[in-house]
N, CA, C and O atoms as CSV, one atom per row, in Angstrom:
chain,resi,resn,atom,element,x,y,z
A,1,MET,N,N,115.993,87.693,95.981
A,1,MET,CA,C,115.627,89.070,96.167
A,1,MET,C,C,115.382,89.316,97.653
A,1,MET,O,O,115.042,88.397,98.397
A,2,TYR,N,N,115.559,90.559,98.071
A,2,TYR,CA,C,115.308,90.992,99.444
A,2,TYR,C,C,114.217,92.057,99.404
A,2,TYR,O,O,114.128,92.815,98.437
A,3,PHE,N,N,113.394,92.122,100.438
A,3,PHE,CA,C,112.356,93.136,100.496
A,3,PHE,C,C,111.989,93.418,101.945
A,3,PHE,O,O,112.174,92.581,102.829
A,4,THR,N,N,111.456,94.636,102.166
A,4,THR,CA,C,111.032,95.026,103.510
A,4,THR,C,C,109.526,94.860,103.631
A,4,THR,O,O,108.788,94.990,102.654
A,5,ASP,N,N,109.087,94.571,104.850
A,5,ASP,CA,C,107.668,94.530,105.189
A,5,ASP,C,C,107.518,95.406,106.425
A,5,ASP,O,O,107.925,95.018,107.520
A,6,ALA,N,N,106.929,96.596,106.248
A,6,ALA,CA,C,106.803,97.556,107.346
A,6,ALA,C,C,105.497,97.364,108.110
A,6,ALA,O,O,104.917,98.333,108.598
A,7,ASP,N,N,105.034,96.133,108.215
A,7,ASP,CA,C,103.826,95.825,108.974
A,7,ASP,C,C,103.920,96.431,110.375
A,7,ASP,O,O,104.960,96.331,111.026
A,8,TYR,N,N,102.855,97.049,110.834
A,8,TYR,CA,C,102.868,97.762,112.114
A,8,TYR,C,C,103.222,96.846,113.289
A,8,TYR,O,O,103.949,97.259,114.193
A,9,PHE,N,N,102.724,95.626,113.285
A,9,PHE,CA,C,102.943,94.717,114.415
A,9,PHE,C,C,104.112,93.759,114.213
A,9,PHE,O,O,104.708,93.301,115.188
A,10,HIS,N,N,104.446,93.453,112.966
A,10,HIS,CA,C,105.521,92.482,112.689
A,10,HIS,C,C,106.420,92.957,111.546
A,10,HIS,O,O,106.461,92.320,110.493
A,11,PRO,N,N,107.139,94.066,111.737
A,11,PRO,CA,C,108.035,94.525,110.661
A,11,PRO,C,C,109.184,93.546,110.470
A,11,PRO,O,O,109.628,92.897,111.418
A,12,ARG,N,N,109.662,93.448,109.229
A,12,ARG,CA,C,110.733,92.482,108.968
A,12,ARG,C,C,111.371,92.739,107.605
A,12,ARG,O,O,110.861,93.494,106.777
A,13,ILE,N,N,112.486,92.089,107.416
A,13,ILE,CA,C,113.141,92.023,106.114
A,13,ILE,C,C,113.141,90.563,105.719
A,13,ILE,O,O,113.488,89.683,106.507
A,14,GLU,N,N,112.744,90.324,104.485
A,14,GLU,CA,C,112.639,88.956,104.005
A,14,GLU,C,C,113.451,88.770,102.735
A,14,GLU,O,O,113.865,89.735,102.094
A,15,MET,N,N,113.665,87.534,102.393
A,15,MET,CA,C,114.323,87.197,101.137
A,15,MET,C,C,113.568,86.040,100.501
A,15,MET,O,O,112.916,85.256,101.191
A,16,ALA,N,N,113.660,85.943,99.189
A,16,ALA,CA,C,113.007,84.864,98.454
A,16,ALA,C,C,113.692,84.719,97.101
A,16,ALA,O,O,114.461,85.581,96.675
A,17,TRP,N,N,113.397,83.622,96.447
A,17,TRP,CA,C,113.860,83.478,95.076
A,17,TRP,C,C,113.032,84.412,94.210
A,17,TRP,O,O,111.973,84.867,94.640
A,18,MET,N,N,113.482,84.703,93.018
A,18,MET,CA,C,112.812,85.664,92.146
A,18,MET,C,C,111.387,85.247,91.780
A,18,MET,O,O,110.576,86.107,91.437
A,19,ASP,N,N,111.063,83.969,91.840
A,19,ASP,CA,C,109.689,83.533,91.551
A,19,ASP,C,C,108.804,83.571,92.796
A,19,ASP,O,O,107.641,83.171,92.739
A,20,GLY,N,N,109.350,84.052,93.931
A,20,GLY,CA,C,108.578,84.154,95.173
A,20,GLY,C,C,108.647,82.926,96.059
A,20,GLY,O,O,108.157,82.950,97.187
A,21,SER,N,N,109.239,81.872,95.574
A,21,SER,CA,C,109.362,80.661,96.393
A,21,SER,C,C,110.532,80.797,97.371
A,21,SER,O,O,111.322,81.735,97.262
A,22,HIS,N,N,110.643,79.899,98.293
A,22,HIS,CA,C,111.714,79.866,99.287
A,22,HIS,C,C,111.788,81.161,100.102
A,22,HIS,O,O,112.875,81.642,100.424
A,23,ARG,N,N,110.636,81.707,100.424
A,23,ARG,CA,C,110.554,82.952,101.196
A,23,ARG,C,C,110.944,82.696,102.645
A,23,ARG,O,O,110.499,81.725,103.257
A,24,SER,N,N,111.794,83.591,103.193
A,24,SER,CA,C,112.196,83.455,104.592
A,24,SER,C,C,112.474,84.822,105.195
A,24,SER,O,O,112.856,85.754,104.488
A,25,THR,N,N,112.282,84.938,106.494
A,25,THR,CA,C,112.550,86.174,107.216
A,25,THR,C,C,114.000,86.182,107.657
A,25,THR,O,O,114.473,85.215,108.254
A,26,VAL,N,N,114.717,87.272,107.366
A,26,VAL,CA,C,116.124,87.365,107.772
A,26,VAL,C,C,116.330,88.356,108.916
A,26,VAL,O,O,117.302,88.232,109.661
A,27,VAL,N,N,115.435,89.338,109.073
A,27,VAL,CA,C,115.505,90.279,110.194
A,27,VAL,C,C,114.083,90.487,110.712
A,27,VAL,O,O,113.189,90.863,109.954
A,28,SER,N,N,113.880,90.241,112.002
A,28,SER,CA,C,112.567,90.480,112.603
A,28,SER,C,C,112.673,91.053,114.018
A,28,SER,O,O,111.654,91.357,114.638
A,29,GLU,N,N,113.873,91.200,114.524
A,29,GLU,CA,C,114.079,91.749,115.866
A,29,GLU,C,C,114.792,93.093,115.766
A,29,GLU,O,O,115.624,93.309,114.885
A,30,HIS,N,N,114.449,93.991,116.688
A,30,HIS,CA,C,115.062,95.320,116.751
A,30,HIS,C,C,114.907,96.066,115.427
A,30,HIS,O,O,115.851,96.682,114.932
A,31,ILE,N,N,113.717,96.000,114.871
A,31,ILE,CA,C,113.374,96.696,113.636
A,31,ILE,C,C,111.947,97.220,113.813
A,31,ILE,O,O,111.077,96.505,114.311
A,32,VAL,N,N,111.709,98.477,113.401
A,32,VAL,CA,C,110.397,99.081,113.628
A,32,VAL,C,C,109.711,99.479,112.321
A,32,VAL,O,O,108.580,99.061,112.074
A,33,ARG,N,N,110.373,100.278,111.479
A,33,ARG,CA,C,109.754,100.750,110.241
A,33,ARG,C,C,110.785,100.751,109.118
A,33,ARG,O,O,111.318,101.805,108.772
A,34,PRO,N,N,111.073,99.579,108.543
A,34,PRO,CA,C,112.033,99.540,107.438
A,34,PRO,C,C,111.428,100.198,106.196
A,34,PRO,O,O,110.413,99.732,105.680
A,35,THR,N,N,112.042,101.264,105.722
A,35,THR,CA,C,111.469,102.035,104.624
A,35,THR,C,C,112.251,101.933,103.327
A,35,THR,O,O,111.725,102.285,102.271
A,36,ALA,N,N,113.469,101.473,103.370
A,36,ALA,CA,C,114.278,101.398,102.153
A,36,ALA,C,C,115.291,100.274,102.293
A,36,ALA,O,O,115.695,99.913,103.398
A,37,LEU,N,N,115.692,99.730,101.153
A,37,LEU,CA,C,116.644,98.625,101.160
A,37,LEU,C,C,117.457,98.685,99.872
A,37,LEU,O,O,116.920,98.967,98.801
A,38,THR,N,N,118.744,98.420,99.984
A,38,THR,CA,C,119.602,98.330,98.804
A,38,THR,C,C,120.657,97.255,99.052
A,38,THR,O,O,120.933,96.888,100.194
A,39,ILE,N,N,121.230,96.766,97.979
A,39,ILE,CA,C,122.188,95.663,98.074
A,39,ILE,C,C,123.496,96.068,97.413
A,39,ILE,O,O,123.497,96.639,96.322
A,40,ASP,N,N,124.603,95.774,98.071
A,40,ASP,CA,C,125.937,96.027,97.538
A,40,ASP,C,C,126.500,94.692,97.049
A,40,ASP,O,O,127.109,93.943,97.814
A,41,TYR,N,N,126.288,94.413,95.777
A,41,TYR,CA,C,126.823,93.182,95.195
A,41,TYR,C,C,128.229,93.376,94.659
A,41,TYR,O,O,128.970,92.403,94.516
A,42,GLN,N,N,128.616,94.614,94.357
A,42,GLN,CA,C,129.901,94.862,93.714
A,42,GLN,C,C,131.088,94.733,94.652
A,42,GLN,O,O,132.107,94.147,94.288
A,43,MET,N,N,130.963,95.283,95.872
A,43,MET,CA,C,132.137,95.375,96.737
A,43,MET,C,C,132.100,94.411,97.925
A,43,MET,O,O,133.031,93.630,98.125
A,44,TYR,N,N,131.025,94.468,98.708
A,44,TYR,CA,C,131.058,93.773,99.996
A,44,TYR,C,C,129.973,92.717,100.158
A,44,TYR,O,O,129.938,92.037,101.183
A,45,ASP,N,N,129.086,92.559,99.178
A,45,ASP,CA,C,128.029,91.557,99.243
A,45,ASP,C,C,127.202,91.710,100.523
A,45,ASP,O,O,126.982,90.744,101.254
A,46,ARG,N,N,126.745,92.954,100.781
A,46,ARG,CA,C,125.958,93.262,101.978
A,46,ARG,C,C,124.614,93.864,101.602
A,46,ARG,O,O,124.452,94.441,100.526
A,47,VAL,N,N,123.656,93.719,102.506
A,47,VAL,CA,C,122.328,94.294,102.362
A,47,VAL,C,C,122.238,95.452,103.346
A,47,VAL,O,O,122.605,95.301,104.511
A,48,TYR,N,N,121.757,96.606,102.895
A,48,TYR,CA,C,121.606,97.795,103.732
A,48,TYR,C,C,120.130,98.180,103.774
A,48,TYR,O,O,119.425,98.046,102.774
A,49,TRP,N,N,119.661,98.658,104.928
A,49,TRP,CA,C,118.289,99.146,105.012
A,49,TRP,C,C,118.206,100.324,105.970
A,49,TRP,O,O,119.019,100.472,106.882
A,50,ALA,N,N,117.197,101.157,105.736
A,50,ALA,CA,C,116.934,102.301,106.607
A,50,ALA,C,C,115.698,101.987,107.438
A,50,ALA,O,O,114.708,101.464,106.927
A,51,ASP,N,N,115.767,102.311,108.714
A,51,ASP,CA,C,114.616,102.190,109.609
A,51,ASP,C,C,114.195,103.613,109.972
A,51,ASP,O,O,114.879,104.300,110.730
A,52,TYR,N,N,113.079,104.036,109.429
A,52,TYR,CA,C,112.607,105.411,109.598
A,52,TYR,C,C,112.364,105.761,111.066
A,52,TYR,O,O,112.765,106.836,111.513
A,53,LYS,N,N,111.728,104.889,111.808
A,53,LYS,CA,C,111.386,105.168,113.214
A,53,LYS,C,C,112.607,105.166,114.127
A,53,LYS,O,O,112.697,105.988,115.039
A,54,LEU,N,N,113.540,104.259,113.896
A,54,LEU,CA,C,114.740,104.177,114.739
A,54,LEU,C,C,115.821,105.155,114.285
A,54,LEU,O,O,116.756,105.427,115.037
A,55,GLY,N,N,115.709,105.685,113.069
A,55,GLY,CA,C,116.711,106.618,112.553
A,55,GLY,C,C,118.045,105.955,112.275
A,55,GLY,O,O,119.099,106.554,112.490
A,56,LEU,N,N,118.004,104.719,111.798
A,56,LEU,CA,C,119.229,103.944,111.587
A,56,LEU,C,C,119.362,103.478,110.147
A,56,LEU,O,O,118.370,103.248,109.456
A,57,ILE,N,N,120.597,103.344,109.714
A,57,ILE,CA,C,120.907,102.536,108.544
A,57,ILE,C,C,121.718,101.367,109.068
A,57,ILE,O,O,122.751,101.543,109.713
A,58,GLU,N,N,121.233,100.174,108.778
A,58,GLU,CA,C,121.915,98.953,109.226
A,58,GLU,C,C,122.322,98.138,108.015
A,58,GLU,O,O,121.863,98.373,106.897
A,59,SER,N,N,123.185,97.185,108.263
A,59,SER,CA,C,123.602,96.288,107.198
A,59,SER,C,C,123.765,94.885,107.755
A,59,SER,O,O,123.849,94.672,108.965
A,60,MET,N,N,123.805,93.945,106.835
A,60,MET,CA,C,124.070,92.548,107.186
A,60,MET,C,C,124.711,91.877,105.986
A,60,MET,O,O,124.601,92.358,104.858
A,61,ALA,N,N,125.377,90.772,106.236
A,61,ALA,CA,C,125.909,89.978,105.139
A,61,ALA,C,C,124.729,89.439,104.329
A,61,ALA,O,O,123.624,89.315,104.857
A,62,ALA,N,N,124.947,89.125,103.084
A,62,ALA,CA,C,123.867,88.658,102.210
A,62,ALA,C,C,123.176,87.411,102.740
A,62,ALA,O,O,122.020,87.159,102.403
A,63,ASN,N,N,123.858,86.631,103.557
A,63,ASN,CA,C,123.255,85.422,104.119
A,63,ASN,C,C,122.489,85.686,105.416
A,63,ASN,O,O,121.976,84.748,106.027
A,64,GLY,N,N,122.404,86.962,105.849
A,64,GLY,CA,C,121.628,87.308,107.039
A,64,GLY,C,C,122.439,87.392,108.322
A,64,GLY,O,O,121.881,87.699,109.376
A,65,THR,N,N,123.718,87.131,108.264
A,65,THR,CA,C,124.564,87.197,109.452
A,65,THR,C,C,125.268,88.551,109.523
A,65,THR,O,O,125.149,89.363,108.606
A,66,ASP,N,N,125.985,88.790,110.589
A,66,ASP,CA,C,126.856,89.967,110.736
A,66,ASP,C,C,126.091,91.288,110.638
A,66,ASP,O,O,126.493,92.193,109.907
A,67,ARG,N,N,124.996,91.390,111.376
A,67,ARG,CA,C,124.191,92.622,111.382
A,67,ARG,C,C,124.931,93.724,112.133
A,67,ARG,O,O,125.515,93.487,113.190
A,68,ALA,N,N,124.900,94.950,111.563
A,68,ALA,CA,C,125.620,96.064,112.181
A,68,ALA,C,C,124.915,97.384,111.887
A,68,ALA,O,O,124.355,97.568,110.806
A,69,VAL,N,N,124.945,98.310,112.861
A,69,VAL,CA,C,124.445,99.662,112.648
A,69,VAL,C,C,125.536,100.458,111.952
A,69,VAL,O,O,126.670,100.513,112.428
A,70,LEU,N,N,125.199,101.067,110.839
A,70,LEU,CA,C,126.162,101.835,110.070
A,70,LEU,C,C,126.041,103.327,110.379
A,70,LEU,O,O,127.045,104.007,110.592
A,71,ILE,N,N,124.802,103.831,110.401
A,71,ILE,CA,C,124.562,105.254,110.595
A,71,ILE,C,C,123.345,105.449,111.483
A,71,ILE,O,O,122.328,104.776,111.315
A,72,LYS,N,N,123.454,106.368,112.422
A,72,LYS,CA,C,122.299,106.798,113.204
A,72,LYS,C,C,122.152,108.288,112.921
A,72,LYS,O,O,122.919,109.107,113.429
A,73,ASN,N,N,121.148,108.634,112.095
A,73,ASN,CA,C,121.102,109.999,111.581
A,73,ASN,C,C,119.683,110.490,111.337
A,73,ASN,O,O,119.407,110.983,110.244
A,74,GLY,N,N,118.789,110.385,112.277
A,74,GLY,CA,C,117.480,111.024,112.165
A,74,GLY,C,C,116.464,110.300,111.322
A,74,GLY,O,O,116.492,109.073,111.221
A,75,LEU,N,N,115.563,111.053,110.711
A,75,LEU,CA,C,114.432,110.521,109.965
A,75,LEU,C,C,114.863,110.132,108.557
A,75,LEU,O,O,114.814,110.943,107.632
A,76,LEU,N,N,115.279,108.896,108.411
A,76,LEU,CA,C,115.859,108.419,107.157
A,76,LEU,C,C,114.803,107.854,106.222
A,76,LEU,O,O,113.865,107.175,106.640
A,77,PHE,N,N,114.987,108.155,104.949
A,77,PHE,CA,C,114.067,107.645,103.945
A,77,PHE,C,C,114.822,107.549,102.635
A,77,PHE,O,O,115.615,108.433,102.310
A,78,ASP,N,N,114.593,106.527,101.907
A,78,ASP,CA,C,115.240,106.256,100.628
A,78,ASP,C,C,116.714,105.929,100.838
A,78,ASP,O,O,117.375,106.503,101.704
A,79,LEU,N,N,117.206,105.018,100.048
A,79,LEU,CA,C,118.557,104.504,100.211
A,79,LEU,C,C,118.991,103.913,98.882
A,79,LEU,O,O,118.283,103.084,98.312
A,80,GLN,N,N,120.148,104.331,98.382
A,80,GLN,CA,C,120.653,103.827,97.110
A,80,GLN,C,C,122.150,103.584,97.205
A,80,GLN,O,O,122.875,104.345,97.846
A,81,MET,N,N,122.600,102.530,96.568
A,81,MET,CA,C,124.019,102.200,96.506
A,81,MET,C,C,124.529,102.554,95.116
A,81,MET,O,O,123.914,102.198,94.111
A,82,TYR,N,N,125.664,103.261,95.067
A,82,TYR,CA,C,126.323,103.532,93.794
A,82,TYR,C,C,127.804,103.270,93.976
A,82,TYR,O,O,128.488,104.015,94.679
A,83,ILE,N,N,128.291,102.248,93.367
A,83,ILE,CA,C,129.660,101.759,93.449
A,83,ILE,C,C,130.001,101.514,94.924
A,83,ILE,O,O,129.591,100.492,95.474
A,84,VAL,N,N,130.733,102.413,95.573
A,84,VAL,CA,C,131.091,102.172,96.978
A,84,VAL,C,C,130.432,103.172,97.925
A,84,VAL,O,O,130.727,103.171,99.120
A,85,ASP,N,N,129.546,104.023,97.409
A,85,ASP,CA,C,128.909,105.038,98.243
A,85,ASP,C,C,127.434,104.723,98.454
A,85,ASP,O,O,126.765,104.170,97.581
A,86,LEU,N,N,126.952,105.085,99.620
A,86,LEU,CA,C,125.569,104.866,100.015
A,86,LEU,C,C,124.885,106.227,100.087
A,86,LEU,O,O,125.266,107.065,100.904
A,87,TYR,N,N,123.891,106.456,99.254
A,87,TYR,CA,C,123.162,107.722,99.213
A,87,TYR,C,C,121.860,107.559,99.983
A,87,TYR,O,O,121.171,106.548,99.842
A,88,PHE,N,N,121.522,108.561,100.804
A,88,PHE,CA,C,120.243,108.493,101.496
A,88,PHE,C,C,119.664,109.875,101.716
A,88,PHE,O,O,120.355,110.888,101.608
A,89,PHE,N,N,118.396,109.888,102.024
A,89,PHE,CA,C,117.630,111.109,102.193
A,89,PHE,C,C,117.213,111.202,103.652
A,89,PHE,O,O,116.722,110.232,104.229
A,90,ASN,N,N,117.409,112.372,104.245
A,90,ASN,CA,C,117.079,112.596,105.652
A,90,ASN,C,C,116.148,113.804,105.725
A,90,ASN,O,O,116.530,114.902,105.320
A,91,PHE,N,N,114.930,113.615,106.236
A,91,PHE,CA,C,113.954,114.703,106.288
A,91,PHE,C,C,114.453,115.896,107.092
A,91,PHE,O,O,114.164,117.040,106.739
A,92,GLU,N,N,115.196,115.648,108.164
A,92,GLU,CA,C,115.705,116.746,108.987
A,92,GLU,C,C,116.711,117.591,108.209
A,92,GLU,O,O,116.665,118.819,108.279
A,93,GLU,N,N,117.605,116.961,107.482
A,93,GLU,CA,C,118.580,117.691,106.668
A,93,GLU,C,C,117.885,118.439,105.536
A,93,GLU,O,O,118.281,119.554,105.198
A,94,TYR,N,N,116.856,117.840,104.949
A,94,TYR,CA,C,116.128,118.498,103.864
A,94,TYR,C,C,115.490,119.791,104.353
A,94,TYR,O,O,115.489,120.795,103.640
A,95,SER,N,N,114.944,119.769,105.574
A,95,SER,CA,C,114.312,120.980,106.119
A,95,SER,C,C,115.345,122.089,106.374
A,95,SER,O,O,114.984,123.262,106.472
A,96,LYS,N,N,116.635,121.716,106.481
A,96,LYS,CA,C,117.715,122.708,106.654
A,96,LYS,C,C,118.238,123.225,105.316
A,96,LYS,O,O,119.124,124.079,105.287
A,97,GLY,N,N,117.703,122.723,104.226
A,97,GLY,CA,C,118.144,123.165,102.908
A,97,GLY,C,C,119.084,122.202,102.216
A,97,GLY,O,O,119.649,122.546,101.178
A,98,ASN,N,N,119.271,121.015,102.749
A,98,ASN,CA,C,120.164,120.022,102.142
A,98,ASN,C,C,119.354,119.003,101.355
A,98,ASN,O,O,118.246,118.649,101.759
A,99,ASN,N,N,119.886,118.534,100.251
A,99,ASN,CA,C,119.175,117.586,99.404
A,99,ASN,C,C,119.328,116.141,99.867
A,99,ASN,O,O,118.333,115.466,100.130
A,100,PHE,N,N,120.549,115.669,99.966
A,100,PHE,CA,C,120.781,114.279,100.335
A,100,PHE,C,C,122.146,114.138,100.980
A,100,PHE,O,O,122.955,115.065,100.991
A,101,ILE,N,N,122.374,112.956,101.515
A,101,ILE,CA,C,123.629,112.669,102.220
A,101,ILE,C,C,124.269,111.453,101.565
A,101,ILE,O,O,123.579,110.524,101.145
A,102,VAL,N,N,125.582,111.469,101.485
A,102,VAL,CA,C,126.330,110.326,100.964
A,102,VAL,C,C,127.217,109.803,102.072
A,102,VAL,O,O,127.914,110.567,102.740
A,103,TYR,N,N,127.185,108.484,102.265
A,103,TYR,CA,C,128.110,107.845,103.185
A,103,TYR,C,C,129.171,107.151,102.349
A,103,TYR,O,O,128.866,106.220,101.604
A,104,SER,N,N,130.399,107.592,102.468
A,104,SER,CA,C,131.504,106.980,101.751
A,104,SER,C,C,132.031,105.812,102.574
A,104,SER,O,O,132.619,106.015,103.637
A,105,LYS,N,N,131.824,104.597,102.093
A,105,LYS,CA,C,132.291,103.418,102.824
A,105,LYS,C,C,133.816,103.331,102.818
A,105,LYS,O,O,134.416,102.847,103.778
A,106,GLU,N,N,134.435,103.795,101.748
A,106,GLU,CA,C,135.896,103.751,101.677
A,106,GLU,C,C,136.538,104.669,102.704
A,106,GLU,O,O,137.534,104.302,103.328
A,107,ASN,N,N,135.972,105.869,102.886
A,107,ASN,CA,C,136.552,106.859,103.797
A,107,ASN,C,C,135.851,106.938,105.144
A,107,ASN,O,O,136.275,107.687,106.025
A,108,ASN,N,N,134.779,106.169,105.307
A,108,ASN,CA,C,134.004,106.152,106.546
A,108,ASN,C,C,133.602,107.573,106.979
A,108,ASN,O,O,133.852,107.982,108.113
A,109,CYS,N,N,132.972,108.317,106.050
A,109,CYS,CA,C,132.559,109.688,106.373
A,109,CYS,C,C,131.241,110.026,105.684
A,109,CYS,O,O,130.859,109.395,104.699
A,110,LEU,N,N,130.550,111.037,106.224
A,110,LEU,CA,C,129.310,111.542,105.642
A,110,LEU,C,C,129.597,112.811,104.854
A,110,LEU,O,O,130.386,113.654,105.283
A,111,ILE,N,N,128.951,112.943,103.696
A,111,ILE,CA,C,129.048,114.138,102.870
A,111,ILE,C,C,127.624,114.630,102.654
A,111,ILE,O,O,126.782,113.886,102.152
A,112,ILE,N,N,127.348,115.877,103.029
A,112,ILE,CA,C,126.002,116.433,102.900
A,112,ILE,C,C,125.975,117.391,101.714
A,112,ILE,O,O,126.791,118.309,101.637
A,113,PHE,N,N,125.046,117.181,100.797
A,113,PHE,CA,C,124.886,118.043,99.631
A,113,PHE,C,C,123.712,118.975,99.859
A,113,PHE,O,O,122.590,118.521,100.083
A,114,SER,N,N,123.962,120.273,99.803
A,114,SER,CA,C,122.890,121.251,99.996
A,114,SER,C,C,122.362,121.709,98.642
A,114,SER,O,O,123.012,121.542,97.610
A,115,ARG,N,N,121.176,122.286,98.672
A,115,ARG,CA,C,120.572,122.781,97.442
A,115,ARG,C,C,121.396,123.910,96.829
A,115,ARG,O,O,121.269,124.186,95.636
A,116,GLY,N,N,122.236,124.565,97.625
A,116,GLY,CA,C,123.083,125.636,97.119
A,116,GLY,C,C,124.315,125.132,96.395
A,116,GLY,O,O,124.918,125.883,95.629
A,117,ASN,N,N,124.723,123.842,96.618
A,117,ASN,CA,C,125.902,123.271,95.961
A,117,ASN,C,C,125.544,122.820,94.554
A,117,ASN,O,O,124.597,122.055,94.371
A,118,ASN,N,N,126.279,123.277,93.576
A,118,ASN,CA,C,126.031,122.822,92.195
A,118,ASN,C,C,127.265,122.182,91.632
A,118,ASN,O,O,127.260,121.736,90.485
């Protein structure tokens, strides 16, 4: 399992076995406030997380290598993977009347859903 620790002085992303043993830190540098985490086991075997303070969505390979910035898009919160799309919530977009944003990994594009779209 993977989990975030948004400790003020030592924020990090960690992994452990499901019983809590074999705990290890996989990300501890260039991270400020990790607020959400999701895993893509179906397509690319990658871990994605949102950093609220940095306004980033980053990813890494499941083994902790190949870290990359995917999206830089403001005050990010909440993150969910559905098949090949990454759904996230952005406070700035919400204040403009939009509900959530989808990042299509297949098409490498952002789709913004507003409260007016049904």
